[in-house]
Every structure is written in structure tokens, then in C-alpha cells.
C-alpha positions as CSV (number, residue, x, y, z in Angstrom):
1,X,87.9,-26.4,-51.5
2,X,86.9,-27.6,-48.4
3,X,85.4,-24.9,-45.8
4,X,85.8,-24.8,-42.0
5,X,82.3,-25.3,-40.4
6,X,82.2,-23.3,-36.9
7,X,78.9,-22.9,-34.5
8,X,78.4,-19.9,-32.6
9,X,78.1,-20.2,-28.9
10,X,74.5,-19.9,-29.1
11,X,74.1,-22.3,-32.0
12,X,76.2,-24.8,-29.8
13,X,73.7,-24.3,-26.9
14,X,70.8,-24.6,-29.4
15,X,71.9,-27.6,-30.8
16,X,72.4,-29.3,-27.5
17,X,69.0,-28.5,-26.5
18,X,67.5,-30.3,-29.7
19,X,65.8,-34.1,-29.3
20,X,68.5,-36.5,-29.6
21,X,67.0,-37.7,-32.9
22,X,67.1,-34.3,-34.5
23,X,70.6,-33.9,-33.4
24,X,71.5,-37.1,-35.1
25,X,69.9,-35.8,-38.5
26,X,71.1,-32.2,-38.3
27,X,74.7,-32.9,-37.4
28,X,75.8,-34.7,-40.9
29,X,73.9,-31.8,-42.7
30,X,75.8,-29.1,-40.8
31,X,79.3,-31.1,-41.4
32,X,78.4,-31.6,-45.1
33,X,78.5,-27.8,-45.4
34,X,82.0,-28.2,-45.3
35,X,82.3,-29.7,-48.7
36,X,79.1,-27.9,-50.2
37,X,78.0,-24.6,-48.5
38,X,75.3,-24.5,-51.1
39,X,73.6,-27.9,-50.8
40,X,70.3,-28.8,-52.7
41,X,67.5,-27.3,-50.6
42,X,69.5,-24.6,-49.0
43,X,67.5,-21.2,-49.2
44,X,69.2,-17.5,-49.2
45,X,67.8,-15.6,-46.3
46,X,65.9,-12.5,-47.5
47,X,67.8,-9.0,-46.4
48,X,70.8,-10.8,-45.1
49,X,73.9,-10.9,-47.3
50,X,75.5,-14.4,-47.6
51,X,73.0,-15.8,-45.3
52,X,71.3,-19.4,-45.9
53,X,69.2,-21.9,-44.1
54,X,69.1,-25.7,-44.3
55,X,66.4,-27.5,-42.8
56,X,65.6,-31.1,-41.3
57,X,61.6,-31.4,-40.9
58,X,60.8,-28.7,-38.6
59,X,64.2,-27.7,-37.6
60,X,66.6,-25.1,-39.1
61,X,70.1,-24.3,-39.2
62,X,70.8,-20.6,-40.1
63,X,74.5,-19.9,-41.6
64,X,76.5,-17.5,-43.3
65,X,79.2,-18.1,-45.9
66,X,82.6,-16.4,-45.8
67,X,84.4,-17.0,-49.1
68,X,87.5,-15.0,-48.3
69,X,88.4,-16.7,-45.3
70,X,86.7,-20.5,-46.3
71,X,84.3,-20.4,-43.5
72,X,80.7,-21.5,-42.9
73,X,79.5,-19.8,-39.7
74,X,76.4,-21.5,-38.2
75,X,74.6,-18.8,-36.1
76,X,71.3,-20.6,-35.0
77,X,69.9,-24.1,-34.7
78,X,66.3,-24.1,-34.0
79,X,62.7,-25.1,-34.5
80,X,61.2,-23.3,-37.3
81,X,59.0,-21.4,-35.2
82,X,61.8,-19.7,-33.4
83,X,64.7,-19.8,-36.1
84,X,63.9,-16.3,-37.5
85,X,63.2,-14.2,-34.4
86,X,65.7,-11.1,-34.1
87,X,67.1,-11.5,-37.5
């Protein structure tokens, strides 16, 4: 089953602010969530139902999985020092 991957408005802005080299590495990982929302290395976030993170070096993409509507919703894409604030 292929999921739809959607980025929040905030996540899109954060992604666009990343260095181009990081964008080039993160984009394929985010797109790959459509085929496998639980890739190797994905970690569940404590205290948040159906929320996970994938990483590339010091950068993280935080997302939720909505199996009922076949959607992966990326809500943050940030440096690891900033990625968990306000959760």
C-alpha cells in the first residue's frame, strides 16, 4: 500500500531553510515514507501516538502515520537541537 506524504506548512518552510546538501539527502528519505512509513532506523517518539522520526546526520524529520486515511504527515524538519521543542 502506498501512502501519501504531506508536509505541514511549517515543515515546508523548515525544509527550505536547510542547507542544499541536507535537502538533497533528506528529500529521498521523506519521499520513501510513501512506500514504507516504518523504515529501518525510524524511532517512535515518546508520548506521541503514531509519531516517529527519521534522521540524516544532525537533521530530523518528525512525522505521524494515519493508517485510516493512508497518510504520512511530516510536521517538522529541523536540526536535532531544535526538532523536539514544543512537542
